[in-house]
N, C-alpha and C positions, 0 to 999 in steps of 0.2 A: 931051612931060609935064615939068612943071616940078620942081624939086627937094622943093618941099614934098609934091608927090605920092608922090615916091620914098620920103620919110622916113615918110610915113602908111603906105604899103605894108609898108615894112620893120618898123615896130611891131607893124601887124595880123599879120604872119606870125609874129612872135615870141611875141604875146599869144594868139594861137587855141590852142596846146596847153595854155596855162596855165587858159583858159577851159574847155577841154574837160575839164581835170583828171581826173574820176572816170571818164569813158569809156575815156579812153587808159589809165589805171591799170588799170582791169578787164580790158581788152584783153590787158594784159601779165601777168595772173595765169593761170598753169596750173591749171586746175580738175581735171586728171587726176593731178596730181604727187601723190607721198605725201610727207606731212609727219610730223614725230615725233608730234605729238600724236593722229594715227589710230590709233596702237598703245595709247591711253589706255584704261583699263577702270575701270567704276564699282566703288565699293568701298562697304562700308557705312558705318552712321553711327559715330561716335567713342564708344565705351564708356568708361566710369570705373567703378574699383571701389568697391564700397560704402562710401559715407562719403567719397567724393573727389569734389569737385565737377568740371564740365566747364570749360574754359577758355572765356572769354568770346567770344562771336560776335555779329556783325550779323545780323539774320534778315531783312533788306530785300534780300538777294541770294539767288538760287537756280539750281540747274541745271536748265534747260528741259529737257522731255522731248522725245525725238526727233521732229521735225516739228511740234511744237506752236508755233503762231502764226507759222511760217516761211513765205516765199515757196517758190516753185517750185524745184526742184533743176536746176543747171547743171552737170553732171558731177558732182564732188566740192563744188561751191560752193552756195551759197544766193543766191538773188535778194534776199530779206529775211530777216535774221536775227532769231530769236524774241528776245521780251523776257526778261531775268534778272531782273526786278522782280516780287517776291511780289504775289499778288493784293491783299493789303491796303496794299501801297506804290502799286500802280496805281491803286487808287481814291482814295488819299490825295492822289497827284499830279493827278490828274483834279480833284478837289474842290478844290484848292489853286490851280489853274488858273482853274477857274470863279469862285473867291472872289476871286480877286486882280483879275480882269477888272471884279467888282462893286465892290469895296472896297478897293482898293489893296493894302497889305501885310498886310490881315487874313484871317482865315478863321474859318468858322462852326464854333463847339465844339458839339458834341452832349451832351445830359444824360447824367449818370452813370448807371449801373444802380441799380435798388433795391438796398439791401442791409439786412438784418434785423439787428438789434443783438443778438438772442441766437444768432447763427450764426458769431460770430467764433472763430477757434481761435488759440491761442496758438502762437507756434514760437519764443519766446525760450528758449534753452538755459538761462540763468542763473535763469529761473523755474521749470526743471524740465521744459519741453516735451519731448514723446517726438519727436525729429526724424527717427526712422525710420518714422513714422506716415503712411500715405499721404493726401494730400489729395484725390486722384483717383487713378485707375489708372493706375500709372506714373510718380506724381509724390511722392516722399516730401517731407516737410516741409523736410528739409535743403536742398533743392535753391533754394527760395525763401529760406529763412535764409541761406545762402551769397551768394546775389544780391545781397542787401541789404547785407551785411558787405563784400562785394568793391566795390560802388558807393560806400559810404562810405571804403573804403581808397584807391580810386583819387582820389576827391576830397581824403582827406588829403594824398596822396603829390601833388596837384596835377599829376596826370596827366590832360591834358585829353581826349586821344585815347580813353584807355581810359574814362574817365568819360563820354563821350560814346557810347562803344560800349553802353551799356546801355540807351539810348532806341532805341526803333522808328525806323525811317525814316517812320513815319505818324504819330510821336508829334505831339499837341495841347497847345499851350500854352494854359492857362485863360484869358488875357486876351487870346486871339485872334491874337497876335502870329505871323508866319511863323517856320518852324523857324531860318532864318538869323538873324532878329532875336533870336529867343529865344537861339540859341546864343551871338551876341555878348553880350548881356546877362549869360547866366550864366557866360561865360568870364571876365569881369571879376571875378566872385566867386570863381572857382576859382584863379586865378593872381595876383589883384589883392591878396592879404594874405600876410603871412609867419606862418609857424609854425602852419599851419592842422591841426586835429585835429577829425575829425568821427566821432561814434559813434552808432550805432543801437541802441535797446533798447527792451523792451515790446512787440516787434512781434506782430502778429494778421493772421491772414488769414481771407478768406472766397471761396468759390468761388461766382462769379456767371455763369458758362457754361462751356462745354466747352473753351473756349480764353482765358478770361478769368478773373483773379482779382485781388480788391481786397485790398490790403495797406494796415495803419496801424501807425505805430511813432513813438517819440519820438526826434527827432534834436537831439544836441548838438553844437552849432558853437563851437569854442574857436580864437582866433587872436589875435594881438598886439592888434589892435583891439578885441576883448572877445569876450565869450561869449553865446550865445543858445541857448535851449531852446524846441524848437517841437514840435508834433504834426503829422505829416504824413501823407498818405494818397496811395496810388498804385493805378492801374489796370495790371496787368500783361496781355500779350497773348503767345500761344504760336503761334509759326510753325515748323511741324516740329518739332524739339525743343528749341528755344530760347525762354525767355521773356524778354521785353523790356518796358521801361515806356512805357506808351501816353499815361497821363495822369499828371498831379501837381499837388497843391493841399494846402492846410492842412487838416488833419483836421476836420471839422465837429463 
């Protein structure tokens, strides 16, 4: 056997463990060992006193139910872990994948729900709206009012992470852009100007489904580059106890 053969065998011996990777690591895991997280216990949802809003939370992640979507048990380990994506986000990801295969970076945008002009309810405190009034059971008007104000504040303070946290993982851009493309475009508007101040007023809401609320309002944007006043409309979705922005467009 010549020297070249010896070198080839040596390289193969070194790389076989690397190529085996997962199998070797899996064998090293003790599925019967007790870990700290085994003592974790489920706690109830976070509650806030009346009149105080909950902190911003992303709704596209959830704690899966025991055994839900998981593979078979191997001791205390699972052959395949369950997904932590919400149903809404799973559907959106599947649709995004299908649409990406069909049209590159674009996605299909569904029609907005029908909204009656005489069913809008004011949630503008400056206009005397009753923010304690429930929009639907368990949803006082101040929850949506505070969401809009906090969204505008995050933009004004140019806190991009906090700003994007208000958008659902299944957010659909009106021009069909992917989430990544839309986010990059919007990021330039958030951090690309100096002395930004965004305010929201004249807000009205309309319940269009058990987990869907439409909201329209006037947005005033001021920065060193200029001032713009526009009417905007959003579609909010509820996942668990969190409301997030699913759609956004100029108000018709």
